[in-house]
C-alpha positions as CSV (number, residue, x, y, z in Angstrom):
1,M,0.0,0.0,0.0
2,K,2.8,2.4,0.9
3,N,4.5,1.8,-2.5
4,I,1.2,2.6,-4.3
5,V,0.9,5.9,-2.4
6,L,4.5,6.8,-3.3
7,F,3.9,6.0,-6.9
8,F,0.8,8.2,-7.3
9,S,2.4,10.9,-5.3
10,A,5.3,11.0,-7.7
11,I,2.9,11.1,-10.7
12,A,1.0,14.0,-9.0
13,F,4.3,15.9,-8.4
14,V,5.3,15.5,-12.1
15,L,1.9,16.7,-13.3
16,L,1.8,19.6,-10.9
17,T,5.3,20.7,-12.0
18,A,4.4,20.5,-15.7
19,A,1.2,22.5,-15.1
20,M,3.2,25.2,-13.2
21,L,5.7,25.5,-16.1
22,L,2.9,25.8,-18.7
23,T,1.0,28.3,-16.8
24,A,4.2,30.3,-16.2
25,G,4.5,30.7,-20.0
26,W,7.5,28.4,-20.3
27,T,8.2,27.1,-23.8
28,A,10.9,25.0,-25.2
29,P,13.4,27.1,-27.2
30,P,13.2,26.5,-31.0
31,I,16.1,24.4,-32.2
32,H,17.7,25.6,-35.5
33,S,19.4,22.9,-37.6
34,T,21.8,23.9,-40.3
35,Q,22.5,21.2,-42.9
36,Q,26.3,20.7,-43.0
37,G,26.9,17.6,-45.1
38,F,25.1,15.0,-47.2
39,R,21.3,15.2,-47.0
40,G,19.5,12.5,-45.1
41,L,22.5,11.7,-42.8
42,S,21.7,14.0,-39.9
43,M,24.9,15.9,-40.5
44,G,23.5,19.1,-39.1
45,Q,24.6,21.7,-36.6
46,L,22.2,22.7,-33.9
47,S,21.7,26.1,-32.3
48,T,19.1,28.1,-30.4
49,P,18.2,31.8,-30.6
50,R,20.0,32.3,-27.2
51,S,23.2,30.5,-28.3
52,E,23.3,32.5,-31.5
53,R,22.8,35.8,-29.6
54,L,25.6,35.0,-27.1
55,L,27.9,34.0,-30.0
56,K,27.3,37.3,-31.7
57,E,27.9,39.3,-28.5
58,A,31.2,37.4,-28.0
59,N,32.4,38.1,-31.5
60,K,31.8,41.9,-31.8
61,L,34.3,43.7,-33.9
62,P,36.5,46.5,-32.5
63,D,36.4,50.0,-33.7
64,G,38.2,50.5,-37.0
65,F,41.3,52.5,-37.8
66,E,41.7,54.8,-40.8
67,K,43.9,53.3,-43.5
68,A,47.5,54.5,-43.7
69,S,49.5,55.3,-46.9
70,A,52.2,53.0,-47.8
71,T,54.2,55.8,-49.3
72,G,56.4,58.3,-47.6
73,D,59.3,57.9,-45.1
74,R,60.0,54.3,-44.0
75,A,59.4,53.5,-40.3
76,T,63.1,52.6,-40.0
77,A,64.0,56.2,-41.1
78,V,61.8,57.7,-38.4
79,Y,62.1,55.3,-35.5
80,Q,65.0,53.5,-33.9
81,N,65.3,49.8,-33.3
82,V,62.5,48.7,-35.8
83,Q,63.2,45.0,-36.2
84,V,60.0,43.4,-37.7
85,L,57.9,46.0,-39.5
86,K,60.8,47.3,-41.6
87,D,58.8,47.3,-44.9
88,L,56.2,49.7,-43.6
89,S,55.9,53.4,-44.0
90,A,56.0,55.5,-40.8
91,D,52.2,56.1,-41.2
92,Q,51.5,52.3,-41.5
93,F,53.8,51.6,-38.5
94,N,51.9,54.1,-36.4
95,R,48.6,52.6,-37.4
96,V,49.8,49.1,-36.2
97,M,51.1,50.5,-32.9
98,L,47.7,52.2,-32.2
99,A,45.8,49.1,-33.1
100,M,48.0,46.9,-30.8
101,T,47.4,49.3,-28.0
102,A,43.6,49.0,-28.4
103,W,43.6,45.2,-29.1
104,V,46.2,44.0,-26.6
105,A,47.4,46.5,-24.0
106,P,45.5,47.1,-20.7
107,P,43.6,50.4,-20.8
108,D,45.5,51.8,-17.9
109,Q,48.9,51.2,-19.5
110,G,48.5,51.9,-23.2
111,C,51.9,52.2,-24.9
112,A,53.7,51.7,-21.6
113,Y,52.6,48.1,-21.6
114,C,55.3,47.3,-24.1
115,H,57.5,50.4,-24.2
116,N,59.7,52.4,-21.9
117,V,58.0,55.7,-22.6
118,D,61.1,57.7,-21.7
119,K,63.1,55.7,-24.3
120,M,60.8,54.0,-26.8
121,A,63.7,52.1,-28.5
122,D,64.6,50.3,-25.3
123,D,64.0,46.6,-25.2
124,S,64.1,46.0,-21.5
125,L,60.4,45.2,-21.1
126,Y,59.6,41.5,-21.9
127,T,56.3,42.5,-23.4
128,K,58.0,44.4,-26.2
129,R,60.2,41.4,-27.1
130,V,57.1,39.1,-27.0
131,A,55.1,41.5,-29.2
132,R,57.8,41.3,-31.9
133,R,57.5,37.6,-32.1
134,M,53.7,37.8,-32.2
135,L,53.9,40.3,-35.1
136,E,56.1,37.8,-36.9
137,M,53.7,35.0,-36.1
138,T,50.7,36.9,-37.3
139,R,52.4,37.7,-40.6
140,Q,53.5,34.1,-41.1
141,V,50.0,32.8,-40.5
142,N,48.5,35.2,-43.1
143,V,51.3,34.3,-45.7
144,D,52.1,30.6,-45.1
145,W,48.9,29.2,-43.7
146,K,46.4,30.4,-46.2
147,N,45.1,26.9,-46.6
148,H,43.6,27.3,-43.2
149,V,43.0,31.0,-42.4
150,A,42.3,32.3,-45.9
151,I,39.7,29.8,-47.2
152,N,37.3,32.7,-47.3
153,G,39.9,35.4,-47.2
154,A,39.5,35.9,-43.5
155,G,43.1,35.8,-42.2
156,V,44.1,36.9,-38.7
157,T,45.1,40.0,-36.7
158,C,46.2,40.5,-33.1
159,Y,42.5,41.0,-32.2
160,T,41.6,37.5,-33.5
161,C,43.1,35.9,-30.3
162,H,43.5,38.8,-27.9
163,R,40.0,40.4,-28.0
164,G,41.2,43.4,-26.0
165,Q,43.1,41.4,-23.4
166,P,46.9,41.3,-22.9
167,V,46.8,37.5,-22.7
168,P,44.4,35.5,-24.9
169,A,41.6,33.8,-22.9
170,N,42.3,30.3,-24.4
171,I,45.9,29.2,-23.9
172,W,47.2,26.0,-22.4
173,F,50.3,24.6,-20.7
174,N,51.7,21.1,-20.2
175,E,50.6,19.4,-17.1
176,P,52.7,17.5,-14.5
177,P,52.8,13.7,-14.9
178,P,50.1,11.9,-13.0
179,R,50.8,10.3,-9.7
180,T,51.3,6.6,-9.8
181,G,50.8,5.5,-6.3
182,G,48.6,5.9,-3.2
183,A,45.0,6.8,-2.8
184,A,45.2,9.8,-5.1
185,A,46.8,7.9,-8.0
186,T,45.5,8.5,-11.5
187,N,45.1,6.1,-14.4
188,D,47.7,7.3,-16.9
189,G,46.4,10.9,-16.7
190,F,42.8,9.9,-17.3
191,G,39.7,10.0,-15.1
192,H,39.8,13.7,-14.5
193,P,36.8,15.5,-16.2
194,T,37.6,19.0,-17.3
195,K,35.9,21.6,-19.4
196,A,38.5,21.1,-22.2
197,N,37.8,17.3,-22.5
198,G,34.0,17.7,-22.4
199,S,33.7,16.5,-18.8
200,T,34.7,13.0,-19.8
201,A,37.1,10.7,-18.1
202,M,39.6,10.9,-21.0
203,S,42.9,12.8,-21.1
204,G,42.9,15.8,-18.7
205,N,45.3,17.5,-21.2
206,P,43.6,17.0,-24.6
207,F,45.9,19.5,-26.4
208,A,49.1,17.5,-25.8
209,P,49.2,16.3,-29.5
210,L,49.3,20.0,-30.5
211,D,52.7,20.3,-28.9
212,D,54.2,17.2,-30.6
213,K,54.5,17.2,-34.4
214,K,55.4,13.5,-34.4
215,S,52.1,12.5,-32.6
216,I,49.8,10.6,-35.0
217,I,46.2,11.7,-34.6
218,R,44.6,8.5,-35.9
219,I,43.2,5.6,-34.1
220,I,41.2,3.7,-36.8
221,G,43.2,1.2,-38.8
222,T,43.6,1.8,-42.6
223,N,43.2,-1.9,-43.5
224,A,40.1,-4.0,-43.3
225,L,42.1,-6.7,-41.4
226,P,44.9,-4.7,-39.7
227,H,47.9,-6.5,-38.3
228,G,49.4,-5.9,-34.9
229,A,47.9,-4.4,-31.7
230,G,46.9,-1.1,-33.3
231,A,46.4,2.1,-31.3
232,S,46.7,1.7,-27.6
233,M,43.9,2.7,-25.2
234,P,45.8,5.7,-23.8
235,S,46.4,6.9,-27.4
236,T,42.7,6.3,-28.2
237,Y,41.5,8.3,-25.2
238,Q,44.0,11.1,-26.0
239,N,42.8,11.5,-29.6
240,Y,39.1,11.4,-28.6
241,A,39.8,14.0,-26.0
242,L,41.4,16.2,-28.6
243,M,38.5,15.8,-31.0
244,I,36.1,16.8,-28.2
245,A,38.2,19.8,-27.4
246,I,38.2,20.8,-31.1
247,S,34.4,20.5,-31.3
248,N,34.0,22.6,-28.2
249,S,36.5,25.2,-29.5
250,L,34.5,25.6,-32.7
251,G,31.0,25.3,-31.1
252,V,30.2,22.4,-33.4
253,N,29.6,18.6,-33.2
254,C,31.6,15.8,-34.9
255,T,29.6,15.9,-38.1
256,F,30.9,19.4,-38.9
257,C,34.0,17.6,-40.3
258,H,33.2,13.9,-40.2
259,N,30.5,11.6,-41.7
260,S,29.7,9.4,-38.7
261,R,29.0,6.5,-41.1
262,S,32.8,6.4,-41.7
263,F,34.9,8.6,-39.4
264,L,38.0,7.5,-41.3
265,G,36.9,8.1,-44.9
266,W,38.0,11.4,-46.3
267,T,35.8,11.1,-49.4
268,E,32.7,11.0,-47.2
269,S,33.8,13.9,-45.0
270,T,32.9,17.5,-45.4
271,P,35.4,20.1,-46.8
272,Q,35.8,21.5,-43.3
273,R,37.8,18.4,-42.4
274,V,40.6,19.4,-44.8
275,T,40.6,22.9,-43.3
276,A,40.8,21.4,-39.8
277,Y,43.7,19.2,-40.8
278,H,45.7,22.2,-41.9
279,G,44.6,24.0,-38.8
280,I,46.1,21.2,-36.6
281,Q,49.4,21.4,-38.5
282,M,49.4,25.2,-38.2
283,V,48.9,25.2,-34.5
284,R,51.6,22.7,-34.0
285,D,54.0,24.8,-36.1
286,L,53.1,28.0,-34.3
287,N,53.6,26.3,-30.9
288,A,57.0,25.0,-31.8
289,K,58.3,28.1,-33.6
290,F,56.8,31.0,-31.7
291,L,54.9,30.3,-28.6
292,D,56.7,27.7,-26.5
293,P,60.1,29.5,-27.1
294,L,58.7,32.5,-25.4
295,K,59.6,30.9,-22.1
296,S,63.0,32.4,-22.4
297,D,61.5,35.9,-22.2
298,L,58.5,35.5,-20.0
299,P,58.6,35.9,-16.2
300,A,58.0,32.9,-14.0
301,Q,54.4,33.8,-13.3
302,R,53.6,33.6,-17.0
303,L,54.9,30.0,-17.4
304,G,53.2,26.7,-16.9
305,P,53.7,24.4,-13.9
306,L,56.5,22.6,-15.9
307,G,58.2,25.9,-16.9
308,D,56.9,25.8,-20.5
309,G,55.6,28.8,-22.4
310,P,51.9,29.3,-23.2
311,K,50.6,27.5,-26.3
312,A,47.7,27.9,-28.6
313,N,44.8,25.5,-29.4
314,C,41.8,25.9,-31.7
315,A,39.9,27.9,-29.2
316,T,42.6,30.6,-29.0
317,C,41.3,31.9,-32.3
318,H,37.9,30.4,-32.7
319,Q,36.5,31.0,-29.2
320,G,33.4,28.9,-29.7
321,A,32.7,30.0,-33.4
322,S,33.2,27.7,-36.4
323,K,34.9,30.8,-38.0
324,P,36.8,33.3,-35.9
325,L,34.8,36.5,-35.5
326,L,32.0,34.7,-37.3
327,G,33.9,34.8,-40.6
328,V,34.3,38.5,-40.8
329,S,37.7,39.4,-42.2
330,M,39.7,42.1,-40.4
331,A,42.9,41.0,-42.1
332,K,41.8,42.4,-45.5
333,D,41.9,45.9,-43.9
334,W,45.4,45.2,-42.4
335,P,47.9,44.7,-45.2
336,E,50.5,45.7,-42.6
337,L,50.0,42.3,-40.9
338,G,49.9,40.2,-44.1
339,G,53.3,41.1,-45.6
340,A,56.4,38.9,-45.9
341,T,57.7,37.7,-42.6
342,S,61.0,39.1,-41.4
343,Q,63.9,36.8,-41.7
């Protein structure tokens, strides 16, 4: 008898809750589905009016800057110790400096964030030395990685990652090795849900393959009857964690790049998979050439727990959007950041 009473009480509670929600004007948000791949295969991307609104708010463009003439005195003739932007006119150089102040420097510091205002040519501030490398990196991305950033002519600027902050919101560091004994032991670095790995029990550092050019991001065999043991379970977990992190970084699901009928097959994947492939190679290249080497210039508080420099991942630029800044190109208005990289 007691169980029957509890059963009907539970039903009454559910009905009462539903009635309260309906009378309060609650309605389920409309779900928008955008067809991404082949028809009939449910390869769509889902969104709601709220998620679209928040994405637009997070990707607002900064104020523009009046274009500068490429003619006239060179920056090297007007200013001392110009090491990267040697090809620019003084007007173009000034434009870039003003933009970097707005896009990167804290409002209360302005030019003083990178410069000794009493001696602008001085290199004593680490922020100035880092800024040089970031200018080189931005130019290299726009010139050498067009197969990723210029599919629609978008390109990148300092604002793409920084969004008005001196340090981009989405960077990562290598993590200490997991403990191997005692009650707090971990299982090869797994079993620790994080935002980056989608709250799963997979790798707590899903971006590790982006710091290792030799790491093979593949777990499915290429033969119908593969020989040998194949990919290990830790490698499988690591790669799945990376795929989850990439999906979160772009605000999409797996079918944005893959056809779930055959995750391996390139011919049945979307064109975005090719773009993503180049993106992975680009991030690896930038981490190796530009970002991790910054550890020699950065103060201790800007380094990771293992003393490594900050590194980029897909979210550093994308920040939850399938195209950074929702596909709007700022780079086309900044030829100063798309020229040949200094040697």
